[in-house]
N, C-alpha and C positions, 0 to 999 in steps of 0.2 A: 573489655576495652572499647571505648567509643571510637567511631570511625575517624573523627577529627583529631584524636590523639594517637593515631596509629603510626607505626614505624614504616618508613618508605626508604628503600635502598635506591640511591641515585648514582648513576655511573656515567662519567664523561671525562675525556682526557683534556678538555678545555677548562682550565681553572676558573676563568671569568664566568663562563656559563654555569659551572658547578656552584659557584658562590651565588649567582643570580637565582638558580633553582632552589638553593638552600633558603634564601630569604623569602621567596614566593611561597614555598611550602610551609615554612614556620609561620608566616603571617596568616596562612589558612588553617593553622592549628595542627599540622602534621609534625612528626619527629623525623627529619631527614637523617639518613646515615649515608655518608659520602664516600665514594671510591673513585679513583682516577684511572682505573684500568679494569678489564674483565677479570684478571687474575686476583686483583685486590678485592673485587666484589665477591668472588667465590669464598675468599678467606673470611669475609665479614658476614657472609650470609647466615651461617649456622648460629653465630653469636647474636646478631641483630634480630633474627626471626621476623623479617618485614612482612607487612600485609600486601605489598605490591613492589614492583621493581620498575624504575624508569632508567633506560639506558640509551646512550648514543649508539648509532649503528656502525659508523666508521671510526675505529680506534686502532692504534698500533697493537700488535700482538693478538690477543683474543678480541674479536670484534663483537658487536652486539648480538648478531645472529648466533654466533658460536656460544656466547654467554647464555642466551635464551635456551639453546639446546641442552646445555649442562644443567640449567635450572629445571627445565622440563623433565629431564631424566629422573631427578631426585624428588621434585615436587610439582607434578603436572597441574595442580590446582592454583599455583601461585601466579597471579596475573602479571604479565610483562608488557610494558609500553615502550615502544621503540621510537627514538627521535633521530632525524637525519636531515642533513642539508642536501642530500642527494636523493630527493624523492622521485624515484622512477617507478613506473608501473610494474616492471619485473620484480623490484624489491617488495612492492606492496603485495603482489601475487604470492611471492615466496612466504612473506610474513603471514598472510591470511591462511595459506595452505598448511603451515606448520603449527598454527594455533596461537600466534601472538595476539594478545588482547586488543591492543590498539597501536596505531601507527600515525605519527605526526611529523609533518615536514617543517623544518626551521625556515624562516622565523615563524613562531606560532604565538597566538595570543594566550595570556595567562588563564583567562576563564576557560578556554578550550581545553587546556591541559588539566585544569582542576576538575572540570566536568567529566573528562575521561577517567581521571583518577577516582572520582566519587563513584562512578559506575563500576569501576574495577573492584573497589572495596565491597560494594553491595552485591554485585553479580558473581564475585568469586567466592562468596560465603556459602556455607553448606545449605543445600536446599534451594538455592537460587540458580537460574539459568546462566550458563556461561555465554560468551560472545558467540553468536551464530546459532544458538540453540533456541527452540521454541519458547515464546513468552506468552502473553495473553492471547487467548483464542488460537494458539498454535502459530502465532506470528514469529517468523524467523528474521532476526536482524542483528547486525553488528554496527549499525549506523547511529551516530549521535543525533542526527535529525529525527530518526524514527524513535530513538529512546526518549527524546523530549516529547514527541507526539504521544507516546504511550503513557508518559507521566501525566499529560493532559487528559488522556482517556481515563486514568484512574481517578483524577480529580472530578471530572464531569460525571463519571459513573455513579458517584455517591449522591448526585442530585437527581431531580426529576425533570431537568430541562430537556427540551427537544434538541436534537443534534442534527446538523447538516454536514455531510462529508463530501468534500469536493476533491477532484483529482482526475488525471487523465485515465482513459480506459486501460484496464489491465493492472492498475496499481494495487488493487486489493481492498476496495472500499467495503465489500461485504464482510471481509475478515475483520476490518476495523470496527464495523457495526457490531459484530459478534463480541469483540473485545469490550465495547461500551456496555453491552448487555451483561457480560461476565463480571464486569467491575461494579455492577449495580446491585442494589438490594433485590432486584427482580431476577437475579441469576437463576433461581430455581423455577421460575415461570417459563412459559414458552417463548421461543424466538421464532417469529413467523416472518418470512421474507417473500416479497413479490416484486417482480420486474414489471414496472408500469409500461415499458416499451414492448414487452413480449406478449401481452394479452390484447386481443382485439378490443377496440373501444366499446363495442356493444356488450362485451362480457365483463369488462373490468369492474363496473359498479357492483355487479352481483358477486364477483370474487371478493371484493373488499367488504361489502356490507351485508351480503347474504340475500336470500329471497324466500318468500312464502310459496306454498304450493299453488300453482296456477298463475303465478306472477307474469309469466310469458310462455310462449309455445315451447314445450319440452320441459317445463318446470313441474315435473310429476310429483316431486317431494320437496318439502321445505329444506333449506340448507343454510347453515351458519356461514357467515363471511369470515374473512381472515381477522378482522378486528375482534369479533367475538371469540374466535379460536385462540387469540393471543391474550385473553383475559389474565391480568396480573403479570404480564410479561412485556415483550417489546415487539413492535411492528416495524419491519425494515422495508421502506419504500424505495427500491432502487430505480434509477433513471426517472426521478420525480419530474425532471424537466420535460418529459414526453407525455405527462398526464394531460388528457384533454381538458380544455378550459372549463367546460360545463361540469366536469367531475371535480375540478379544483374547488368550485364553490361548495360542493357537498362535503368535501374533505375539510374545508375550513369550518363548516358548521359542526362537524364531528369534534374538531379540536376545541371549539368554543364551548360546546354544550356537553362534551364528554359522553355522547350517546350516538348510536347509529339507528337508522331506520331501514330495515330490509326492504328490498324491492317488493311492491305490492302490499306492504303492511302499513297500517295506520298507527301502529304501536312502536314507540321508540324503545331501544334497549340500552341501558347504561353500560359503558365499557370503561375499564381501568387499564389503559395501556400507555406505554411510552413510545413516542415516534422518533425513529432515526431514519433519515432520508439521505439519498446520495445522488449525485449527478456528475457527468463529465462536461456538461454544458454550462455556458455562462448565463446564469439565471437573471442577472441584472440586464443583460442584453435582451433576453426573452421578455422581461417586464417592459422594456422600452418598445418592443415590437408588439406589445399587448397580447402575447401568447402565454404569459404566466402572470398570475395575480400577485400584486405587490403585497397585499395584506396577508396572503398565504405564505409568501416568502419570509416575512418577518415572524410569523408564527413558527415556521419550521427552523429558521436560522437563529435560534436563541444562542446556541454555541456552534461555532464553525470550526471544523477540523479539516485541514488540507494535507493530503498525502503527497509528498514529493515524488516526482517521477524517478525511475530507477537510475537514470543518468546523473541525477543529482545526489545519489547516495551509493556511490560505487563500492563502498565497503560491503554492501549487501550482495553484490553479484557473486562473489566467491562463496559466501555463507549460504545463499539460496541455492546456488548450483549444486553444492555438496549435499544439501538437504534433499533436493529433488533426486539426486543420484541414489540416495539411500532409500527413497520411497518408490521410485520408478524402475530402478534396476531389477528388483525382485519381481515386480509386476510383469516384466518381459522375460523372466527366467535368466537374467544375466547377472554374473558375479562381477560387478563393476565397483571399484573402491574410490574412484575419483577421476580427475582430469590430468593429463600430461601437462607439464609446465607451460609449453607453448600453446596448448589448447586453452588453458586458463587465461593466458595473455590475450588470446583472440576474444574471449568473453569479456575481459576487462576493458578492452579498447572499443567495443561496440557500443552504440548509443541507445539501443533498446527502445525503439519507438512504440513497441507493443508492451513495454514494461514487464512486470513479473509474469503475466500470462504468456508473453512471447518467450521469456527465458525458460519457463516450464516446458513449453512446447518443444523448444530446441533441445533441452536436456532429454526429453522423452524420445525424440527422434534418434539422438545419439545412443541412448541406452538400447533402443530396439535394434540398432545396426551394429553395435560394438561387439567385437570378438576378442578383445583384450581386457585386462583388469583396469587399465586406465584409458579413458577416452582420448583419442588422438586429435590433433588440430584439424586434420583433413575432414573428419566427421563434423566438427563444429562449423567449419567454413561451409561445408555442403548444406547443413541444416539452415544456416543463415541465408544462404543464397536461394534456397527453395521458397522463402517467404510464404509460409503456409497460410491459407485463408482463415484458419482458426484464430489468427491474431485479431481479426475484426470482432468487435462485440456485436450483439444483435442490433443495438441501436445504430451503430455505425453502418452496418450492412443495410439496415432499413433506410437510413438517410441516403446512402449511395443509390439504392434501387429507386427511391422516390425521385431523386434528381434525374437519373437516366430516363425514367418514365416520363417526366415532364418534358424533357428535351425531345423525346420521341414524339410526344403529342404535338408540341409546338412546331416541329418540323413538318409533320403530316398536315397540319392545318395552316401552315405558312404564317404562323404568328397570330392567328385569329383566336383571341382568348375565349370568346363566347362559344365557338365551335369546339375548342379543346375542352372547356368545362363541361359541355354537353356529352362529349365522348367519355369523359372521366366520371360522369354522373355526379358532378359537384356544382354548387352555385358559383357565380362569377366572383363574388367577394372572397369566398374561401379559396378559389383557384388563384386569384391574385395574391392572396396571403402566402400560398405555397410558392409561387414564383419569387416573391420577395425574400422568403426564407432561404431560397437557394440562389439568390442574386441572379435571377434569369429575367432579362428584359424582353418583352414581346417584339420589340423593334429588331432584335438580333435575328429573328426568324422570318421577318416579312420579306416577301419576294420583291426585288427591284428590277426595273426594266433595263 
């Protein structure tokens, strides 16, 4: 049976909405089976054998949640989508905890419902991941936004185009890069990742391109760089916005000529790799500040993928939290099965400035301290209040240190840029560029009578 001709059970006590849903689904090629109550839906379920169920939440008698529970008892793989005019966070929490496939608040757009139904048909089938279970590269999601993004990953994976992934820190850019690799013909080749902000500038070129014996002090043996190590696979350049300008020119040459030249060597080595890069920084702003090459930007940004922050895909909070409980609980020797309902509500209401990385950290703290089978709200509140330093990425911590260091120098020298640059062992031009980067004016630090 094709997906578009599949039977869908539609349940709503509003006759007008039921007719509207009937028309929308028929126009999309589905075969709706209509029921005006939960009891009537159960009676028609065995005969219709639908591929999915769409039900209103608030109905007289058996409501949508009770109907879902009855369906789930007899056929846990049948996807259920709940519609409601009373879209509250507690309802969404309850639905996500109990395994409802999707949850839409009235009024909703027809494409939104059809997209959710389309995913329910595909992901509810045998061998496919259900909502909230790992997908490409172990990505856990129940979000339509992420589902659409992963569809793009599959499309771009089959090409050879370079990919630039952008998004806030902690959203999972490396996992998405791995998903691009897994969706590509290079999936059996190496996936080699390097954080451009985590390696000192003096060593980064050697790490990327390799060196010959004697190329510099301490180079006792020749060493392949990451590009050669990734031959036939994918190179992931994380925090590409922090790559030094001088090295950007050499990377551009690698992209143009498809070959690298190890440090100290006169011989170029051909490389066959795909480049996936990522950054949380605004590269166009860096281009305007002349700290990122425009020609390199267009080479890297052939296809742009943007990961939405966690606050914009709240469907993922419950799915990810439950996934982390399953992986982190055993790590700490705890038998934890999930969150208390009020604890999950705290998670759902929070804005998650540190995104998935912060959520994982909070869940780990809770698992380590939990003495019950369900994590209570008090532990979640405590973990959120602690604001652990692990939330900062290396690049963010580096930026913060750099700014504090500049402020200290400018205070010591009373705003004298030449003296501050001398103490920092940097030339004036570079020091001015650092001040501009952090929006620090020398006039702020000059002593006045």
